C-alpha positions in Angstrom: 0.0 0.0 0.0 1.4 3.4 -1.0 0.5 5.1 2.3 2.7 2.7 4.3 5.6 4.3 2.4 4.6 7.7 3.6 4.7 6.5 7.3 8.5 6.1 6.8 8.7 9.6 5.2 8.9 11.9 8.1 8.5 15.1 6.0 5.3 13.8 4.4 4.0 12.6 7.7 4.7 15.9 9.5 3.1 17.8 6.6 0.0 15.6 6.6 -0.4 15.9 10.4 -0.2 19.7 10.2 -2.2 20.2 6.9 -5.4 22.1 7.5 -8.6 20.7 6.0 -9.4 23.1 3.2 -13.2 22.5 3.0 -16.3 21.0 4.5 -17.6 20.7 8.1 -14.1 20.5 9.5 -12.5 23.2 7.4 -9.5 24.8 9.2 -8.9 21.8 11.5 -5.6 19.9 11.2 -5.9 16.5 9.5 -4.7 14.7 12.6 -7.5 16.3 14.6 -10.2 15.2 12.2 -12.7 12.8 13.8 -12.2 9.1 12.9 -15.8 8.7 11.6 -15.1 11.6 9.1 -12.1 9.7 7.8 -14.0 6.5 7.6 -16.6 8.3 5.5 -13.9 9.4 3.1 -12.5 5.8 3.1 -15.9 4.5 2.0 -16.7 7.3 -0.5 -13.2 7.7 -1.9 -10.5 10.1 -0.9 -10.0 13.2 -3.1 -7.4 13.1 -5.8 -3.9 14.3 -5.3 -1.8 15.2 -2.2 -4.8 16.0 0.1 -6.3 12.6 -0.7 -3.0 10.9 0.1 -2.8 12.8 3.4 -6.4 12.0 4.4 -5.7 8.3 3.6 -2.6 8.4 5.8 -4.6 10.0 8.6 -7.2 7.2 8.2 -4.4 4.6 8.6 -2.9 6.4 11.6 -6.3 6.4 13.4 -7.2 2.9 12.3 -3.9 1.6 13.8 -4.1 3.7 17.0 -1.1 5.9 16.3 -2.8 9.3 16.9 -1.6 9.8 20.5 2.0 9.0 19.4 1.9 11.6 16.7 0.2 14.5 18.6 3.6 15.9 19.8 4.3 16.6 16.1 1.4 19.1 15.8 2.7 22.7 15.3 
């Protein structure tokens, strides 16, 4: 899976954690702070194309695997 490669890329991971959601109900919230049900909804409906979609998919994997607490210190 492509997203597992991003877990090893600290720059991509840090950028994804601190990226702000650009639209929708949670606009302005950092991706790591998005509620898990919202990410599950994207997983079922399909993530957006491009970098944002990759970042959202990564946050879905982070939450699915219980890694959120470990990554919170990386929030800026």
